[in-house]
A tleap script that builds the chain and sets N, CA, C and O, in Angstrom:
source leaprc.protein.ff14SB
mol = sequence {
  NMET GLU ASN GLN PHE THR THR PRO GLU HIE
  SER GLN ASP LYS PRO GLU GLU LYS LEU PRO
  ASP VAL ALA VAL GLU GLU LYS ASP ASP ALA
  PRO ALA GLY ARG ASN ILE LYS ARG THR LEU
  ILE ILE ALA VAL CYS VAL LEU ILE VAL PHE
  TYR LEU ILE TYR TYR PHE MET SER ASP CHIE
}
set mol.1.N position { 0.963 -1.254 -0.039 }
set mol.1.CA position { 0.149 -0.153 0.251 }
set mol.1.C position { 1.383 0.972 0.251 }
set mol.1.O position { 2.486 0.913 0.794 }
set mol.2.N position { 0.564 2.387 -0.848 }
set mol.2.CA position { 1.474 3.256 -1.012 }
set mol.2.C position { 0.876 4.391 -0.253 }
set mol.2.O position { -0.271 4.829 -0.162 }
set mol.3.N position { 2.289 4.799 0.381 }
set mol.3.CA position { 1.714 6.435 1.089 }
set mol.3.C position { 1.045 7.522 0.871 }
set mol.3.O position { 1.697 8.402 0.309 }
set mol.4.N position { -0.028 7.765 1.120 }
set mol.4.CA position { -1.132 8.938 0.475 }
set mol.4.C position { -0.504 9.905 0.471 }
set mol.4.O position { -1.017 10.873 -0.089 }
set mol.5.N position { 0.627 10.040 0.980 }
set mol.5.CA position { 1.093 11.396 1.266 }
set mol.5.C position { 2.305 11.717 0.034 }
set mol.5.O position { 2.809 12.773 -0.348 }
set mol.6.N position { 2.514 10.219 -0.399 }
set mol.6.CA position { 3.586 10.355 -1.932 }
set mol.6.C position { 3.021 10.347 -2.919 }
set mol.6.O position { 3.650 10.505 -3.965 }
set mol.7.N position { 1.950 10.201 -2.922 }
set mol.7.CA position { 1.212 9.952 -4.158 }
set mol.7.C position { 1.014 11.147 -5.015 }
set mol.7.O position { 0.771 12.021 -4.182 }
set mol.8.N position { 0.978 11.652 -6.078 }
set mol.8.CA position { 0.932 12.897 -6.708 }
set mol.8.C position { -0.943 13.322 -6.899 }
set mol.8.O position { -1.318 14.400 -7.360 }
set mol.9.N position { -1.705 12.433 -6.524 }
set mol.9.CA position { -2.943 12.886 -6.397 }
set mol.9.C position { -3.377 13.047 -5.047 }
set mol.9.O position { -4.562 13.371 -4.960 }
set mol.10.N position { -2.512 12.860 -3.524 }
set mol.10.CA position { -2.693 13.417 -2.513 }
set mol.10.C position { -1.949 14.543 -2.165 }
set mol.10.O position { -2.291 15.273 -1.235 }
set mol.11.N position { -1.120 14.705 -2.733 }
set mol.11.CA position { -0.287 15.896 -2.212 }
set mol.11.C position { -0.860 16.947 -2.158 }
set mol.11.O position { -1.934 17.128 -2.732 }
set mol.12.N position { -0.122 18.050 -1.300 }
set mol.12.CA position { -0.566 19.512 -1.481 }
set mol.12.C position { -0.018 20.202 -2.741 }
set mol.12.O position { -0.552 21.240 -3.129 }
set mol.13.N position { 1.281 19.535 -3.554 }
set mol.13.CA position { 1.641 20.046 -4.413 }
set mol.13.C position { 1.796 19.644 -5.247 }
set mol.13.O position { 2.702 18.835 -5.443 }
set mol.14.N position { 0.813 20.110 -6.285 }
set mol.14.CA position { -0.275 19.249 -7.115 }
set mol.14.C position { 0.518 20.058 -8.281 }
set mol.14.O position { 0.677 21.242 -7.984 }
set mol.15.N position { 1.133 19.621 -9.736 }
set mol.15.CA position { 1.750 20.519 -10.811 }
set mol.15.C position { 0.619 21.065 -11.486 }
set mol.15.O position { -0.451 20.459 -11.540 }
set mol.16.N position { 0.841 22.384 -12.096 }
set mol.16.CA position { 0.033 23.027 -12.833 }
set mol.16.C position { -0.180 22.255 -14.113 }
set mol.16.O position { 0.575 21.632 -14.859 }
set mol.17.N position { -1.813 22.586 -14.104 }
set mol.17.CA position { -2.136 21.827 -15.401 }
set mol.17.C position { -2.842 22.898 -16.515 }
set mol.17.O position { -3.651 23.801 -16.301 }
set mol.18.N position { -2.252 22.467 -17.726 }
set mol.18.CA position { -2.608 23.324 -18.631 }
set mol.18.C position { -4.276 23.448 -19.002 }
set mol.18.O position { -4.645 22.275 -18.935 }
set mol.19.N position { -5.213 24.101 -19.284 }
set mol.19.CA position { -6.400 23.978 -19.633 }
set mol.19.C position { -6.489 23.352 -21.693 }
set mol.19.O position { -5.797 23.626 -22.674 }
set mol.20.N position { -7.773 22.415 -21.461 }
set mol.20.CA position { -7.641 22.015 -22.699 }
set mol.20.C position { -8.018 22.946 -23.588 }
set mol.20.O position { -8.846 23.714 -23.097 }
set mol.21.N position { -7.556 23.337 -25.429 }
set mol.21.CA position { -7.568 24.481 -26.342 }
set mol.21.C position { -9.185 24.678 -26.432 }
set mol.21.O position { -9.586 25.721 -26.947 }
set mol.22.N position { -10.220 23.638 -25.910 }
set mol.22.CA position { -11.113 23.666 -26.170 }
set mol.22.C position { -12.112 24.701 -25.194 }
set mol.22.O position { -13.150 25.309 -25.454 }
set mol.23.N position { -11.113 24.567 -23.708 }
set mol.23.CA position { -11.804 25.646 -22.839 }
set mol.23.C position { -11.138 26.959 -22.945 }
set mol.23.O position { -11.382 27.973 -22.291 }
set mol.24.N position { -10.410 26.812 -23.714 }
set mol.24.CA position { -9.477 28.215 -23.894 }
set mol.24.C position { -10.589 29.306 -25.310 }
set mol.24.O position { -11.002 30.458 -25.442 }
set mol.25.N position { -10.621 28.137 -25.984 }
set mol.25.CA position { -11.485 28.889 -27.247 }
set mol.25.C position { -12.904 28.888 -26.913 }
set mol.25.O position { -13.555 29.685 -27.589 }
set mol.26.N position { -13.350 28.432 -26.334 }
set mol.26.CA position { -14.735 28.455 -25.952 }
set mol.26.C position { -15.306 29.025 -24.611 }
set mol.26.O position { -15.913 28.221 -23.903 }
set mol.27.N position { -15.160 30.563 -24.099 }
set mol.27.CA position { -14.737 30.795 -22.657 }
set mol.27.C position { -16.024 31.037 -22.292 }
set mol.27.O position { -16.098 31.082 -21.064 }
set mol.28.N position { -17.217 31.238 -22.905 }
set mol.28.CA position { -18.729 31.389 -22.584 }
set mol.28.C position { -19.523 30.827 -23.197 }
set mol.28.O position { -19.515 30.936 -24.423 }
set mol.29.N position { -20.651 29.889 -22.420 }
set mol.29.CA position { -21.114 28.762 -23.448 }
set mol.29.C position { -22.980 29.593 -23.403 }
set mol.29.O position { -24.079 29.151 -23.069 }
set mol.30.N position { -22.590 30.673 -23.824 }
set mol.30.CA position { -24.178 31.535 -24.243 }
set mol.30.C position { -24.677 30.755 -24.847 }
set mol.30.O position { -25.670 30.388 -24.219 }
set mol.31.N position { -24.535 29.940 -26.277 }
set mol.31.CA position { -25.380 29.123 -26.711 }
set mol.31.C position { -26.121 27.626 -26.294 }
set mol.31.O position { -27.088 27.028 -26.766 }
set mol.32.N position { -25.257 27.356 -25.268 }
set mol.32.CA position { -25.528 26.408 -24.140 }
set mol.32.C position { -26.417 26.467 -23.356 }
set mol.32.O position { -27.027 25.464 -22.983 }
set mol.33.N position { -26.721 27.915 -22.860 }
set mol.33.CA position { -27.357 28.286 -21.994 }
set mol.33.C position { -29.010 28.891 -22.523 }
set mol.33.O position { -29.975 29.273 -21.861 }
set mol.34.N position { -28.776 28.758 -24.059 }
set mol.34.CA position { -30.243 29.746 -24.404 }
set mol.34.C position { -30.809 27.886 -24.927 }
set mol.34.O position { -31.950 27.752 -25.369 }
set mol.35.N position { -29.942 26.725 -24.805 }
set mol.35.CA position { -30.770 25.795 -25.444 }
set mol.35.C position { -31.243 24.995 -23.894 }
set mol.35.O position { -32.149 24.165 -23.816 }
set mol.36.N position { -30.472 25.429 -22.841 }
set mol.36.CA position { -31.344 25.092 -22.029 }
set mol.36.C position { -32.780 25.671 -21.501 }
set mol.36.O position { -33.887 25.276 -21.136 }
set mol.37.N position { -32.300 26.436 -21.630 }
set mol.37.CA position { -33.543 27.444 -21.254 }
set mol.37.C position { -34.962 26.987 -22.333 }
set mol.37.O position { -36.048 26.666 -21.849 }
set mol.38.N position { -34.759 27.023 -23.480 }
set mol.38.CA position { -35.756 26.336 -24.786 }
set mol.38.C position { -36.248 24.724 -24.289 }
set mol.38.O position { -37.285 24.134 -24.591 }
set mol.39.N position { -35.354 24.361 -23.611 }
set mol.39.CA position { -35.487 22.800 -23.327 }
set mol.39.C position { -36.444 22.643 -21.867 }
set mol.39.O position { -37.264 21.755 -21.635 }
set mol.40.N position { -36.051 23.822 -20.961 }
set mol.40.CA position { -37.186 23.508 -19.912 }
set mol.40.C position { -38.384 24.341 -20.211 }
set mol.40.O position { -39.222 24.267 -19.312 }
set mol.41.N position { -38.767 25.240 -21.372 }
set mol.41.CA position { -39.785 25.895 -21.499 }
set mol.41.C position { -40.433 24.672 -22.525 }
set mol.41.O position { -41.515 24.369 -22.020 }
set mol.42.N position { -40.202 23.851 -23.762 }
set mol.42.CA position { -40.555 22.825 -23.696 }
set mol.42.C position { -41.300 21.376 -22.903 }
set mol.42.O position { -42.306 20.698 -23.116 }
set mol.43.N position { -40.466 21.367 -22.152 }
set mol.43.CA position { -40.618 20.669 -21.124 }
set mol.43.C position { -42.086 20.939 -20.515 }
set mol.43.O position { -43.066 20.197 -20.583 }
set mol.44.N position { -41.985 22.076 -19.962 }
set mol.44.CA position { -42.915 22.697 -18.794 }
set mol.44.C position { -44.310 22.747 -20.042 }
set mol.44.O position { -45.463 22.810 -19.617 }
set mol.45.N position { -44.093 22.719 -21.233 }
set mol.45.CA position { -45.493 23.147 -22.163 }
set mol.45.C position { -45.879 21.772 -22.332 }
set mol.45.O position { -47.093 21.565 -22.350 }
set mol.46.N position { -45.062 20.731 -22.467 }
set mol.46.CA position { -45.587 18.901 -22.587 }
set mol.46.C position { -46.247 18.757 -21.376 }
set mol.46.O position { -47.474 18.666 -21.335 }
set mol.47.N position { -45.425 18.723 -20.213 }
set mol.47.CA position { -46.303 18.535 -18.953 }
set mol.47.C position { -47.359 19.567 -19.071 }
set mol.47.O position { -48.305 18.838 -19.369 }
set mol.48.N position { -47.692 20.396 -19.050 }
set mol.48.CA position { -48.772 21.232 -18.827 }
set mol.48.C position { -49.905 20.298 -20.030 }
set mol.48.O position { -51.066 19.965 -19.791 }
set mol.49.N position { -49.347 20.118 -20.949 }
set mol.49.CA position { -50.637 19.378 -21.855 }
set mol.49.C position { -50.909 18.500 -21.199 }
set mol.49.O position { -52.037 18.506 -20.706 }
set mol.50.N position { -49.910 17.263 -20.883 }
set mol.50.CA position { -50.516 16.183 -20.076 }
set mol.50.C position { -51.155 16.041 -19.023 }
set mol.50.O position { -51.747 15.009 -18.708 }
set mol.51.N position { -51.090 17.269 -18.240 }
set mol.51.CA position { -51.942 17.576 -17.127 }
set mol.51.C position { -53.264 17.753 -17.924 }
set mol.51.O position { -53.919 16.711 -17.922 }
set mol.52.N position { -53.747 18.611 -18.495 }
set mol.52.CA position { -54.782 18.978 -19.068 }
set mol.52.C position { -55.655 18.047 -19.632 }
set mol.52.O position { -56.852 18.125 -19.353 }
set mol.53.N position { -55.159 17.006 -20.531 }
set mol.53.CA position { -55.340 15.842 -21.213 }
set mol.53.C position { -56.249 15.172 -20.109 }
set mol.53.O position { -57.463 15.008 -20.230 }
set mol.54.N position { -55.301 14.719 -18.743 }
set mol.54.CA position { -55.441 14.056 -17.518 }
set mol.54.C position { -56.718 15.129 -16.970 }
set mol.54.O position { -57.649 14.626 -16.340 }
set mol.55.N position { -56.712 15.933 -17.119 }
set mol.55.CA position { -57.959 16.767 -16.158 }
set mol.55.C position { -59.272 16.563 -16.890 }
set mol.55.O position { -60.311 16.225 -16.325 }
set mol.56.N position { -59.151 16.788 -18.157 }
set mol.56.CA position { -60.597 16.893 -19.259 }
set mol.56.C position { -60.951 15.361 -19.221 }
set mol.56.O position { -62.088 14.943 -19.439 }
set mol.57.N position { -59.715 14.450 -18.882 }
set mol.57.CA position { -60.522 12.916 -19.383 }
set mol.57.C position { -61.587 12.285 -18.270 }
set mol.57.O position { -62.624 11.644 -18.444 }
set mol.58.N position { -60.783 12.810 -16.820 }
set mol.58.CA position { -61.225 12.551 -16.095 }
set mol.58.C position { -62.658 13.298 -15.671 }
set mol.58.O position { -62.839 14.489 -15.925 }
set mol.59.N position { -63.752 12.392 -14.934 }
set mol.59.CA position { -64.668 13.084 -14.953 }
set mol.59.C position { -64.804 14.235 -13.697 }
set mol.59.O position { -65.074 13.937 -12.534 }
set mol.60.N position { -64.543 15.686 -14.223 }
set mol.60.CA position { -64.826 16.659 -13.508 }
set mol.60.C position { -65.480 17.966 -13.977 }
set mol.60.O position { -65.713 18.865 -13.169 }
savepdb mol mol.pdb
quit
């Protein structure tokens, strides 16, 4: 069993890691944020439609 303090993943002196090229090129994910909002709006609309179908199909 290795000593946990001598392995690099547990040491306090971690070497500096370079960021991947994708992270440097795409600093802000504005398109992804718009897609999340659209997806949530569509999901809520679908749930409302299912609820209305259930509500009107039951004998109210």
